[in-house]
Every structure is written in C-alpha cells, then in structure tokens.
N, C-alpha and C positions, 0 to 999 in steps of 0.2 A: 730321933725320930720313929714310928712306929711305920711299919712295913704294910704292904696291903693286905697281907693275909690277918695281922694282929689287928688292925679296922675291921675286916669282916667279923672277927670273932666277936670284938667290942659291940657292932651293931646287934648282934642273936639276942633275941627277947624268947625267954621260955614262955610257954602255952600257958593260958590260965588253967584252972583245975575245970572249969566249965566247957572249955573247948577241948580240953582233952576228952572230959567224957563225950561231950557229943561227937567227938571223931570216933572213939569207942563203938558207940549205940550205932553209928553212920557203917561204922565198917562187920560188925553183927548182923546189921542188915544185909550189907553184900554179899557176905558169905553164906547167909541163908539162900540167898536167891542162886547164886552161884550151885551151891547142894542143892535144891529142888530141880534146877533146869539141866543138872548134868545127870542125876538120878529120877528119872520118871517112875522106876518100880517103888511104891511107898510101902513094901514088906522088906522091914531092916537086914532080915535074915539072908534072903536072896540076893539082893544089893552087895551084900558083903562080902560074898564069892566071889572074886574075880579070876579069871583063869590066866595060869602063868604066862608070858609073852616070851616069844624066843627071838633073839638076835642073832643070825650069822651072820660074820665077814670074812671076807677071804683077802688075807694081807699077801702082799706081795713076798716073793721070794729077795729079800734085799740083798743077800750075796752076792747075787749073780744080774739084778736089775740096775743097781748103781753102782758105777765104778769109782774109781779113786780120782779125785778132782785136786790136782797138782795148782790150781793158778796160773799155770803156762799155756793152757788150751786158748783155743781162738774162741773170740765172740760166740761164734756159731755154737761150738761145742758147749759152751757157758750155757748157752740158752737151751740148748737139749739135756745138759743136765739138772738143771734147777729144777723143771716139773718134777724129774722121778723123785725126788726127794718129797711130795706130797702124796 
C-alpha cells in the first residue's frame, strides 16, 4: 500500500514548455520592475557604487552573565536562567 508521500509524488505533473516559458517571461518582467524601482538613478556607474555598511554588535560576557544550570534549581531560578541564554 503506497504511503501519503508516495501518493503526493505520483500526483506531481511537470509543467509544459509553454508554462515554463511564460513563467520565465513573467519573472524577468518582475525583476526588471524591482530593479528600476529600487534604483531611481539612471546612471549605472554611480548606482553601482554602494557605501559599505557597518554593523556593530555588543555581546554579553558569557563567563559572568550565565551561571551553570544543574537542574536542581527551583522553577523560579530556571525561569531566570533561560532568558540569559538569549
């Protein structure tokens, strides 16, 4: 007896060449619209220059902020411990 997964695989039908061609044309047009709407500058030399982005993150001192959890703590201590892992 075939499983649900085997039944769903057997029901799959590959798209026709015309369907694939239409999908490619549609995706190209959407990409063109996205590129022109996100890039209002018509000069490609100026638009290709992107300033570097800087991302700073401050990480906690894990050695002092998280204590060893043994499993013998009270439920309130466990509730205090879990958020420190995030």
